[in-house]
N, CA and C of each residue as an Amber inpcrd file, in Angstrom:
protein
   342
  88.4740000 120.9410000  83.0240000  89.2050000 120.1240000  83.7160000
  88.9590000 119.6570000  85.5780000  89.5260000 118.5280000  85.4500000
  88.3300000 117.8700000  86.3220000  89.3610000 117.7330000  88.2170000
  89.8160000 117.8580000  88.8920000  90.3670000 117.6350000  89.9780000
  91.9020000 116.2160000  90.1220000  93.3800000 117.0060000  90.2140000
  93.7190000 114.9550000  90.2970000  93.8500000 114.4580000  91.2250000
  93.6350000 115.8930000  92.9300000  94.4450000 114.3730000  94.1370000
  92.6660000 114.9200000  95.1480000  92.6470000 113.8570000  95.1900000
  91.9290000 112.9270000  95.6350000  92.2050000 112.4920000  97.6720000
  91.3990000 113.2060000  98.5080000  91.9340000 113.0630000 100.0640000
  91.9050000 111.3740000  99.9430000  92.8450000 110.7120000 100.8000000
  93.3630000 108.8110000 101.0260000  93.1410000 109.0050000 102.6290000
  92.7550000 107.2490000 102.1090000  91.3790000 107.2580000 103.2410000
  93.1090000 106.8190000 104.6650000  94.3400000 107.0720000 104.4630000
  94.7760000 106.4090000 105.0250000  95.7010000 107.3350000 106.0770000
  96.7240000 107.6310000 107.9570000  96.5580000 108.1920000 107.9210000
  97.5660000 108.9280000 107.8320000  99.0980000 108.2770000 107.9080000
  99.7820000 109.4220000 107.5280000  99.7080000 110.1800000 106.0120000
  98.3650000 109.7450000 105.6700000  98.5360000 110.5630000 103.5700000
  97.6890000 111.7490000 103.7940000  97.3140000 112.4080000 102.9280000
  97.2570000 113.9370000 103.0410000  95.7530000 113.3420000 101.8690000
  96.0660000 113.0310000 100.5280000  95.8860000 113.3040000  99.2660000
  96.4140000 112.3060000  98.0660000  96.1040000 111.5990000  98.1900000
  96.3560000 110.9940000  96.9460000  96.6150000 111.3500000  95.5330000
  96.9350000 110.1440000  94.2950000  96.8930000 110.8100000  93.1290000
  97.6950000 110.1920000  92.2830000  97.7760000 110.0930000  90.4260000
  98.1540000 108.8120000  90.0670000  99.2090000 109.6320000  89.5410000
 100.5330000 109.0340000  89.5610000 102.0410000 109.6020000  89.4970000
 102.0760000 110.0540000  88.7520000 102.5120000 110.7830000  87.7130000
 103.5970000 111.4230000  86.6860000 102.3800000 112.5550000  86.0170000
 100.4710000 113.1410000  86.9640000 100.1110000 113.8400000  86.8410000
 101.0770000 115.0290000  86.9420000  99.8720000 116.1950000  86.7660000
 100.0270000 117.7230000  87.3800000  99.1780000 118.1100000  88.4660000
  99.8700000 118.8530000  89.2710000  98.4930000 119.7510000  90.2910000
  98.9640000 120.9540000  89.5800000  98.2610000 121.7930000  90.4820000
  98.4790000 123.5040000  90.3800000  97.5660000 124.1280000  92.2150000
  98.4510000 124.4170000  92.5270000  98.0570000 125.4530000  93.2980000
  97.6530000 126.8690000  93.9000000  97.1870000 127.4160000  95.0580000
  97.0590000 128.5280000  94.5890000  96.0840000 128.8440000  96.5430000
  96.5340000 130.2080000  96.8950000  96.2450000 130.5820000  98.1180000
  94.8960000 131.1750000  97.7940000  93.9500000 131.3970000  98.4800000
  92.5790000 132.0460000  99.1900000  92.0310000 132.9500000  99.6370000
  91.5200000 133.0720000 100.0050000  91.3960000 133.6120000 101.2180000
  89.9690000 135.2340000 100.7530000  89.1140000 135.1730000 101.9440000
  87.8200000 136.5490000 101.2150000  88.2180000 138.1610000 101.7550000
  88.5080000 137.6140000 102.4480000  89.0490000 139.1920000 103.4800000
  90.6000000 139.5350000 103.9370000  90.9800000 138.6170000 102.7230000
  92.6270000 140.4930000 102.4870000  93.4690000 139.7700000 101.2250000
  94.1990000 139.8540000 101.2690000  95.2790000 139.9580000  99.8080000
  95.5620000 138.6810000 100.0950000  96.4020000 137.2660000  99.6830000
  97.0070000 136.4100000  99.6780000  97.8860000 136.1630000  99.1290000
  99.1130000 135.4660000  99.2410000  99.8260000 135.5800000  97.4080000
 100.9270000 133.8070000  98.8080000 101.3060000 132.7190000  98.2690000
 102.3220000 131.7260000  98.7880000 103.5940000 132.5690000  97.7020000
 104.3470000 133.0210000  98.2090000 105.9850000 132.6600000  98.0460000
 106.4650000 131.8060000  98.3940000 106.5510000 130.5840000  97.8610000
 106.9920000 129.3540000  98.3100000 106.7260000 128.4970000  98.1550000
 106.7960000 127.3870000  97.7540000 106.2400000 126.3030000  97.4270000
 107.0920000 124.7000000  96.7520000 107.1730000 123.9520000  97.7020000
 108.3500000 123.0320000  97.5380000 108.1960000 121.6270000  97.2310000
 107.3940000 120.9410000  96.3330000 107.2000000 119.5560000  96.5780000
 108.2530000 118.7040000  96.1910000 108.2870000 117.1860000  96.7030000
 108.9590000 115.7830000  96.8250000 109.7110000 115.5200000  98.0290000
 110.9820000 114.5420000  97.3890000 111.3730000 114.4630000  98.7220000
 112.4400000 115.5540000  99.8570000 112.5550000 114.7690000 100.3000000
 114.1660000 115.5900000 101.5480000 114.8980000 115.7630000 100.2130000
 116.0770000 116.9090000  99.6480000 117.0810000 116.9220000  99.3890000
 116.3090000 116.9330000  98.2580000 115.3520000 117.1800000  97.3050000
 115.3390000 116.1430000  96.0160000 114.4180000 116.7960000  95.1650000
 113.9020000 118.3760000  96.5060000 112.3000000 118.7180000  95.9330000
 112.6270000 119.7570000  94.5490000 111.3970000 119.7320000  94.0470000
 111.0010000 121.0250000  93.3070000 110.4160000 121.6180000  94.0600000
 111.1580000 123.3010000  93.6340000 110.8080000 124.1880000  93.8690000
 110.6420000 124.9310000  93.1380000 108.9150000 126.5520000  93.4700000
 109.1510000 127.1350000  92.6030000 108.6420000 128.6100000  93.6650000
 108.5640000 129.5360000  92.8100000 109.0570000 130.7320000  93.3490000
 107.4520000 131.4440000  92.9080000 107.4300000 132.5710000  94.2060000
 105.8730000 133.3280000  93.8750000 106.8000000 134.2820000  92.3310000
 105.1610000 134.2960000  91.6450000 105.4740000 135.1230000  90.0570000
 105.8280000 133.5660000  88.8650000 105.5740000 132.8530000  88.9210000
 105.5220000 131.8020000  88.8990000 104.1920000 130.5370000  89.1440000
 103.7650000 129.6190000  87.2450000 102.7330000 128.9450000  87.9150000
 102.6310000 127.2510000  88.6440000 102.2440000 127.5770000  90.4280000
 103.1250000 126.7250000  91.1160000 102.5170000 125.6580000  90.3410000
 103.2120000 125.3990000  89.4780000 102.4070000 123.4300000  88.7370000
 103.5380000 122.4780000  89.5410000 103.1320000 120.7230000  90.1880000
 103.6640000 119.8060000  90.8600000 103.8520000 118.7260000  89.7620000
 104.2130000 117.5470000  89.0490000 104.2820000 116.7790000  88.4300000
 103.9980000 115.9120000  89.7540000 102.8650000 114.5390000  90.3950000
 102.3330000 114.2960000  91.6620000 104.0760000 112.8160000  91.1590000
 104.5170000 112.4840000  92.4130000 105.7260000 111.2580000  91.9740000
 104.8450000 110.7780000  92.9060000 105.9260000 109.5450000  91.9670000
 105.1280000 107.8480000  92.8860000 105.8320000 107.6580000  95.3460000
 104.7040000 107.8200000  95.4640000 105.6140000 107.3010000  96.9010000
 105.0760000 108.3650000  97.2170000 105.2720000 108.9570000  98.6890000
 104.5670000 109.3070000  99.6520000 105.1960000 111.2060000 100.0070000
 104.9340000 111.9550000  99.1720000 106.3030000 113.4760000  99.0060000
 105.8750000 113.8730000  99.3340000 106.0450000 115.5860000 100.8000000
 105.7580000 116.6540000 101.3330000 105.3960000 118.0830000  99.8400000
 104.1060000 118.2540000 100.0850000 104.0770000 120.1890000  99.4260000
 104.1120000 120.6740000 100.4990000 105.8320000 121.6640000 100.2750000
 105.7410000 123.0940000 101.7330000 104.9770000 123.4260000 101.0360000
 103.5160000 124.6680000 101.3740000 103.8950000 125.3580000 100.9270000
 104.2760000 126.9480000 101.9410000 104.2410000 128.2270000 101.8260000
 104.4990000 129.7200000 102.0840000 104.2460000 130.2800000 102.0410000
 103.5210000 131.0470000 102.7970000 103.4100000 132.6630000 102.3030000
 102.6270000 133.2650000 103.1300000 101.5330000 134.7490000 102.3390000
 101.5800000 135.9160000 103.8640000 100.4640000 136.1720000 102.9040000
  99.8890000 137.5370000 103.5740000  98.6300000 136.9730000 104.0320000
  98.3890000 139.3830000 104.3670000  97.9200000 139.9950000 103.8200000
  97.8920000 141.1910000 103.8500000  97.3040000 141.6530000 105.8300000
  95.4230000 140.8750000 105.7820000  96.2640000 141.0430000 107.5060000
  95.5780000 139.5800000 108.6810000  96.2450000 139.6890000 109.2680000
  96.8270000 139.1000000 109.7370000  95.5820000 138.0460000 110.4800000
  95.1380000 136.8800000 110.9740000  93.8720000 135.6100000 111.5050000
  93.1660000 135.2690000 110.9520000  92.8280000 135.5540000 109.4450000
  91.8040000 135.1440000 109.0660000  91.5860000 133.6390000 108.6350000
  90.5340000 133.0640000 108.1980000  91.0670000 132.2480000 107.4890000
  91.1650000 132.0860000 106.0230000  92.3360000 131.0560000 105.6540000
  92.6500000 131.2090000 104.2630000  92.8030000 129.4570000 103.7180000
  92.7400000 129.4360000 102.1610000  92.8190000 127.5940000 101.6750000
  93.5350000 127.8690000 101.6460000  94.2460000 126.7150000 100.6880000
  95.6380000 126.3380000 100.0000000  94.5250000 125.0950000  99.0340000
  94.2580000 125.4060000  97.2590000  92.9580000 124.7010000  97.4580000
  94.4720000 124.2010000  95.2980000  93.6400000 123.6960000  94.9880000
  94.3470000 122.4200000  93.9140000  92.6820000 123.3580000  93.3490000
  93.4570000 124.0150000  92.3950000  92.8340000 124.2260000  90.7970000
  92.7130000 123.7390000  89.8030000  91.7450000 124.6600000  89.5010000
  91.3720000 122.2720000  88.2650000  89.8530000 123.3800000  87.1490000
  90.0250000 124.7160000  86.5990000  88.3610000 124.9570000  86.0890000
  88.2820000 123.8760000  84.9050000  87.6020000 124.4180000  84.0830000
  86.2720000 125.1080000  85.1910000  85.8570000 124.3750000  86.0050000
  85.9750000 123.4620000  86.4940000  85.5190000 122.9130000  88.3000000
  85.4260000 124.4830000  89.4890000  84.8960000 123.6490000  90.5060000
  85.8510000 123.9960000  91.4570000  87.1590000 123.5840000  92.0540000
  87.1670000 123.9380000  92.2830000  89.2990000 124.3040000  92.8440000
  88.5030000 123.1690000  93.8730000  89.6150000 122.7760000  94.7740000
  89.6030000 121.0440000  95.4640000  90.1210000 122.0970000  96.5320000
  89.7190000 121.7780000  97.9410000  90.3190000 122.6320000  98.9010000
  91.4040000 121.3120000  99.9560000  92.4190000 121.5480000  99.7700000
  93.2550000 120.8740000 100.1590000  94.1500000 121.7750000 101.4870000
  93.4220000 122.4560000 102.3320000  93.9660000 122.8460000 103.4480000
  93.0160000 124.1590000 104.1460000  92.7430000 124.2440000 104.8760000
  91.9680000 125.1490000 105.5590000  93.0360000 125.5380000 107.1620000
  93.2310000 127.1100000 106.6090000  93.7850000 127.2880000 108.0830000
  92.8540000 128.6030000 108.9360000  94.0870000 129.0110000 109.3950000
  93.2270000 130.5590000 110.1700000  94.6770000 131.1400000 109.8750000
  95.6600000 132.0540000 109.2820000  96.7560000 133.1010000 108.9130000
  97.6870000 133.5120000 110.4960000  99.1430000 133.1500000 110.9340000
  99.3450000 133.9460000 111.6200000  99.0020000 135.2640000 112.2050000
  99.6990000 135.5860000 113.3990000  99.0880000 136.9140000 113.9740000
 100.1160000 137.9310000 113.0700000 100.6620000 137.0550000 112.2110000
 102.0110000 138.7600000 111.6560000 101.2050000 138.0930000 110.1940000
 100.0440000 137.3690000 109.7590000 100.1090000 136.9830000 107.7740000
 100.0560000 135.8860000 107.4330000 101.5750000 135.1790000 108.4150000
 101.5540000 134.3890000 107.5550000 101.5360000 133.6330000 107.5620000
 102.0670000 132.0100000 106.5030000 101.5410000 131.0400000 106.5530000
 102.1690000 129.9430000 106.3510000 102.4700000 128.3850000 106.2790000
 103.4920000 127.8440000 106.7080000 103.0120000 126.5970000 106.6300000
 102.3530000 125.4920000 105.1100000 101.0970000 124.5740000 105.4930000
 102.3170000 123.0130000 105.1860000 102.1370000 122.2630000 105.7590000
 102.7410000 120.9430000 105.1260000 101.6930000 120.0550000 104.1000000
 102.0470000 119.1980000 103.1810000 100.2130000 118.4090000 102.9400000
 101.3000000 117.1360000 102.5810000 101.1830000 116.2660000 103.0740000
 101.3970000 114.8380000 102.1950000 100.9070000 113.9470000 101.0860000
 101.2550000 114.0090000  99.4920000 101.0750000 113.5030000  98.9750000
 101.5100000 112.2740000  98.4590000 100.6130000 111.3930000  98.3550000
 101.0310000 109.7670000  97.8270000 100.5940000 110.1500000  96.0840000
 101.5680000 109.3840000  94.9020000 101.3890000 108.8860000  94.2310000
 101.0360000 107.8170000  94.2000000 100.2570000 107.3640000  93.5860000
 100.4790000 105.2330000  92.6880000 100.0340000 105.0800000  92.1300000
């Protein structure tokens, strides 16, 4: 399956995808165990929240909405990525950063449904 999200050319939007399509995310790193503890997607006050232990799969909503991803790694200050999973195609990198000194991360990604 090909990835759904593509980079946006708009300055205030990170990615775009077809409204109604589903996408799945995960956190990755090569230097630590890492996991998403909570992910939220949608407009403020009316978002979909998924807790750890469930697939982090969301349906793209029309307009610009924020994907918030919160998690923890076992080793602080190491690089990590939030990716869209697209098996068997390679993962689509949505965000790259470094874990905080406490190993936590809190990422916001703007996605526009078109």
